[in-house]
C-alpha positions in Angstrom: -18.5 -25.6 16.0 -17.4 -27.6 12.9 -13.8 -28.4 12.4 -13.9 -27.3 8.8 -15.1 -23.8 9.8 -12.2 -23.4 12.2 -9.9 -24.7 9.5 -11.3 -22.1 7.1 -10.6 -19.4 9.7 -7.0 -20.6 10.0 -6.5 -20.4 6.3 -7.9 -16.9 6.2 -5.4 -16.0 9.0 -2.6 -17.6 7.0 -3.5 -15.3 4.1 -3.7 -12.2 6.3 -0.5 -13.0 8.2 1.4 -13.6 4.9 0.3 -10.3 3.5 1.1 -8.6 6.8 4.6 -9.9 6.7 5.0 -9.1 3.0 3.8 -5.5 2.9 3.0 -4.5 6.5 -0.7 -4.3 5.9 -2.9 -4.7 9.0 -4.9 -7.9 9.5 -8.1 -5.9 9.5 -7.9 -5.5 5.7 -8.4 -9.3 5.5 -10.3 -10.1 8.6 -13.2 -7.6 8.3 -14.2 -8.3 4.7 -13.7 -12.1 5.1 -15.9 -12.2 8.2 -18.5 -9.8 6.8 -19.1 -12.2 3.8 -18.5 -15.5 5.8 -20.7 -15.0 8.9 -24.1 -15.1 7.1 -23.3 -18.6 5.9 -22.8 -19.6 9.5 -26.3 -18.5 10.5 -25.7 -14.8 11.4 -27.9 -12.2 9.8 -26.5 -9.7 7.5 -27.3 -6.8 9.9 -25.1 -8.2 12.7 -22.2 -9.5 10.6 -20.3 -6.2 10.0 -20.3 -5.4 13.7 -19.2 -8.9 14.7 -16.5 -8.7 12.0 -15.2 -5.3 13.4 -15.2 -6.5 17.0 -13.5 -9.8 16.2 -10.9 -8.1 14.1 -10.1 -5.7 17.0 -9.3 -8.7 19.2 -7.2 -10.4 16.5 -5.3 -7.1 16.1 -4.6 -7.0 19.8 -3.3 -10.5 19.9 -1.1 -10.0 16.8 0.4 -6.7 18.0 2.0 -8.4 21.1 5.0 -9.9 19.1 5.5 -6.7 17.1 5.6 -4.6 20.3 8.2 -6.9 21.8 10.4 -6.7 18.7 10.3 -2.9 18.6 11.0 -2.7 22.3 14.1 -4.9 21.9 15.3 -2.6 19.0 14.8 0.5 21.2 12.9 2.3 18.5 9.8 3.3 20.6 9.5 6.9 21.7 7.9 6.3 25.1 7.7 10.0 26.0 5.6 10.6 22.9 3.5 7.5 23.7 2.6 8.8 27.2 1.5 12.1 25.5 -0.7 10.4 22.9 -2.1 7.4 24.6 -4.9 8.9 26.8 -6.7 10.5 23.8 -6.2 7.4 21.7 -8.0 5.3 24.4 -10.8 7.8 24.7 -11.3 7.8 20.9 -11.4 4.0 20.5 -13.9 3.5 23.4 -16.1 6.3 22.1 -16.0 4.9 18.6 -16.8 1.3 19.7 -19.9 2.6 21.6 -21.0 4.5 18.4 -20.3 1.6 16.1 -22.8 -0.7 17.9 -25.5 1.9 17.2 -25.0 2.3 13.5 -26.8 0.3 10.7 -24.9 -2.5 9.0 -25.0 -0.6 5.7 -23.2 2.4 7.2 -20.5 0.2 8.7 -19.9 -1.5 5.3 -19.8 1.8 3.5 -17.3 3.2 6.1 -15.0 0.2 5.8 -15.3 0.2 2.0 -14.2 3.9 2.1 -11.2 2.8 4.2 -10.3 0.2 1.7 -10.4 2.7 -1.1 -8.1 5.0 0.9 -5.6 2.3 1.6 -5.6 1.1 -2.0 -5.1 4.5 -3.5 -2.3 5.2 -1.0 -0.6 2.0 -2.1 -0.9 3.0 -5.8 0.4 6.5 -5.2 4.1 7.0 -5.7 6.1 7.2 -2.5 6.8 10.7 -1.3 10.3 11.9 -0.5 10.4 11.8 3.3 14.1 12.6 3.7 13.3 16.1 4.9 11.4 15.7 8.2 9.0 18.4 9.3 9.0 20.2 12.7 7.4 18.2 15.5 3.8 19.4 16.0 2.7 21.2 19.1 1.9 19.2 22.3 -1.7 20.1 22.0 -1.9 18.6 18.5 0.0 15.5 19.6 -2.5 15.1 22.5 -5.7 15.3 20.4 -4.9 13.9 17.0 -4.6 10.4 18.5 -8.2 10.6 19.6 -9.2 10.7 15.9 -6.9 7.7 15.2 -8.5 5.7 18.1 -12.0 6.7 17.0 -11.2 5.6 13.4 -9.6 2.4 14.6 -12.9 1.3 16.1 -14.6 1.6 12.7 -11.9 -0.5 10.9 -11.3 -3.1 13.6 -7.6 -2.1 14.2 -5.4 0.2 16.1 -5.4 2.9 13.5 -1.8 2.5 12.4 -2.8 3.3 8.8 -3.4 6.9 9.9 -0.8 7.1 12.8 2.2 5.9 10.8 2.0 8.6 8.1 1.3 11.3 10.8 4.4 10.3 12.8 6.5 9.8 9.7 6.2 13.6 9.0 8.5 14.4 11.9 10.4 11.1 12.7 12.1 8.4 10.7 9.9 5.5 9.4 11.3 2.8 11.8 10.5 4.9 14.8 7.2 6.0 13.4 6.1 2.3 12.9 7.4 1.3 16.3 5.7 4.2 18.1 2.4 3.5 16.2 2.5 -0.1 17.4 3.1 1.0 21.0 0.0 3.2 20.8 -2.0 0.7 18.8 -1.6 -2.2 21.3 -3.4 -0.6 24.2 -5.9 0.9 21.8 -6.8 -2.5 20.4 -6.9 -4.0 23.9 -9.3 -1.3 25.1 -11.3 -1.6 21.9 -11.5 -5.4 22.3 -12.7 -5.1 25.9 -15.3 -2.5 25.0 -16.7 -4.7 22.2 -16.8 -7.7 24.6 -18.7 -5.7 27.2 -21.3 -4.7 24.6 -24.6 -6.5 24.5 -24.4 -9.3 21.9 -26.0 -8.2 18.6 -27.6 -11.6 18.2 -28.0 -14.7 20.4 -25.1 -17.2 19.7 -23.1 -19.4 22.1 -19.8 -18.5 20.5 -20.2 -14.7 21.0 -18.9 -12.7 23.9 -20.4 -9.3 23.4 -19.9 -8.7 19.7 -16.7 -10.9 19.5 -16.9 -14.2 17.6 -14.3 -16.4 19.3 -13.9 -19.2 16.8 -12.8 -16.6 14.2 -10.5 -15.0 16.7 -8.9 -18.3 17.5 -8.5 -19.6 14.0 -7.3 -16.4 12.4 -4.9 -15.6 15.2 -3.2 -19.0 14.8 -3.0 -18.6 11.1 -1.5 -15.1 11.3 1.1 -16.0 13.9 2.3 -18.9 11.7 2.3 -17.1 8.3 3.6 -13.6 9.3 7.3 -14.7 9.7 7.1 -16.5 6.3 5.8 -13.2 4.8 8.7 -11.3 6.2 11.2 -13.7 4.6 9.3 -13.6 1.2 9.5 -9.8 1.4 13.2 -10.0 0.7 12.6 -11.9 -2.5 9.4 -10.5 -4.1 9.5 -6.8 -5.1 7.5 -4.8 -2.5 6.3 -2.3 -5.1 4.7 -5.0 -7.2 3.1 -6.6 -4.2 1.6 -3.3 -3.1 0.1 -2.7 -6.5 -1.4 -6.1 -6.8 -2.8 -6.0 -3.3 -4.2 -2.5 -3.9 -6.1 -3.9 -6.9 -7.5 -6.7 -4.7 -8.6 -4.1 -2.1 -10.4 -2.1 -4.7 -12.3 -5.2 -5.8 -13.3 -6.0 -2.2 -14.4 -2.4 -1.6 -16.7 -2.5 -4.7 -18.0 -5.9 -3.6 -18.9 -4.6 -0.1 -20.7 -1.6 -1.6 -22.7 -3.8 -4.0 -23.6 -6.5 -1.4 -26.6 -4.6 0.0 
């Protein structure tokens, strides 16, 4: 593999890690669109590129969540009792979703991810709701099965599903604990999802693929995100978060429209 390609992946990881540190947006929002558009120039056909992008993003998310999980554990903000309740269904959902993703046409995958980008963008543009009044904790049955939907959704966006899990948990617990518990669920979900994608039959023949995972992208973008995320955290104390969210939401909308128009 050419050094310039690996360097390009590192720079993409730097951009994703910087945004992750600045506004807490998952790497998948950068990884999946970038790889979807980049892989055809590396010899992959357009039908296989969306699946490879999702699978590789899942591995990158698993690697990136290790440090976050350690920090939250040190702070003691993870509700482990809740995690034990939610985790089995989450793992079932992500494995089921990853099996289904490999059987869907590329156009469907791009449309699903574009819809996800629209959802995140409009969520960022919407004024923040007042969460001072927490709701009653949902029933144990609801807590057991809603995570299955989160894990299933995560397999279609190449991440652990935190974009759905955090708002759900924040309805009945404070935001720091909601984020921490979401990370604790998301880590094994991304690991199981990554393993599932690696065990799948490769969508095309390529020496750098393990299953549907493209390892040069995983290596370069993981390095970039690990380096840039701490810088993003520091910049977040200087740059207004509200302005950043609005600007990034506009970028997401442009990417979503580009993905829909690329076929």
